[in-house]
C-alpha positions, 0 to 999 in steps of 0.5 A: 716019442710016438706021441711026439711024432704024432703031435709034430705031424698034427702040427705040421698038417695044421700049418699046411691047412693054415697056410692053404687057407691064408694063401686062398684068402690072399688070392681071393683078396687079390682077385676081389681087389682087381675087380674093385679097381676095374669097377672104379675105372668102369665108373670113370668110363661111364662118366666120360661117355655120359658127359660126352652124350649130355654135351651133345644133347645140350648142343642139339637142343640149342640147334633144334631151338634155333632152327625152329625160331628161324621159321618165326623170324623175318629175314632179309630178301638177299639169299645166303651166298651159298644158295647162289653156288648151288649147281645141278648134278650130272644126274639131272635129278638133284643139285648140290654145293659143288664149290665154295664161293671165294668170299666164304671160308671152307670152315664156314661152309656146309655141304648142301644136297637136294632132290629135284631142280634148284628151287626158285628164289621166291619159293617156300623151299628156297626160303627153307634152304636159306634158313638151313644155310643160316645155321652154319655158324651154329654148326661150326660152333657145335663141331668145336664144342663136340669134336668127336661129331662126324656130321652136324646137319639139317635134314628137311622133309622138303627133300634136302640136307644141309650138313657140316663140315663141307666135303665136296661130293660127300654124297648125291641125293637119293629119294630113299633117304626120305624113308630111312629109319633115321628120318621116319622114326623122328617124325611125329608118327613114331615120335609123338613126344618130339623127344631127342633120340639116339638112333641105332647104329647104321652104315653112313651114306657118305662113306664114314663107316658105322655110325650112330646119331642123336636126332631131334624133330623141327617144327615151324610156327604153325606146328608143322613138322619140317625137318630133323636136326642131328649129330652123327658119331662114327662108332670108331670114335667111341673106342677112345672111352673103353680104356683105363687101369684095371680094364685089361683084366677083361673085355669092355663093350658098349652096346645099345638095348637091341644088342648092337655093339657100338664099341669093342676094342677088338673090332675095327669099326672103320672097316666093318660093313655091318653092325656087330652084334653082342652075341657074336662078340661074346665068348662061346660060353656066354653066347646063349645068354645074350638076352640075360646079359642085356637085362642084368641089373646094373652096378654090380658083378654077376656070375654066369658060366664061369665069368664075372659080368659087370654092367653099367647104364649110360645116362640119357642114352639107350646104351650100357657098358658090359665088362666081361672077366674070365674067372679061371683066367683071372685066378691063373693070372693072379697065381702067376703074379704071386709065385714068390709068395 
């Protein structure tokens, strides 16, 4: 009888151990399955952002090419109708398109603003303004093909900007714009390869909030730097990509290589006045590891301070997705969903 009781107790203990092992394996399986689902959907997010950025880059290359070709072509002497509508601003130091001529629809017009006085029609600057205004049909097409774009523009070294879409009094000219990093880092001295570049996030001068820009230099037929063309995107417009089944397990961030946060579902980028930093968006346990997170090898999960971290690079951009999962919270959530088992 004693042997039988010991045997039964042993069997009972073995069953408990077996049940515990099975349950532990089941929880691990559920946790890993959840992480795999999140990984697949992160790939979808990555492809969506990569596709959108590639689309924008392709259209900007077309804009750059057309702008450069305009300097090589002979145009009619009749000025663009919008040129005649330019008016001096109240500051007496700049001019802008304050009203659209009746024969032009708003969707076919841009907003042009420049420093100094309105140039004489026979001047080189007037010719360049005319060339910039003739880009408007292409601006309109790009806006239709890249609907998330906020501004599309021609930013001249001759102290004027032609921007689409038209918004009266979108901004007044400031000479400070000629030393803005957005412009100076596109010039040959900072960009000898003449490449397209994603500029780091900044505050929009026209009041659209936090912005990031894809820009490219423009050269004339004599190989002189003349302008920059660009497409702006508000950071708020990037939030739409950071969602999908399984991603509710953690936090998804889009950041650039300098640690600027471009998209974070927990922050309203339209209300921010300074660019959020990754360190401030991380949970306390990870804040000291910001440099490590920015350089983690992509396309795999990493364990760090009780968190699972998955990173993915966005093709043709200096951006990366960072997905943060609190392991303790994930295990507790998994257990709560398995209470019956």
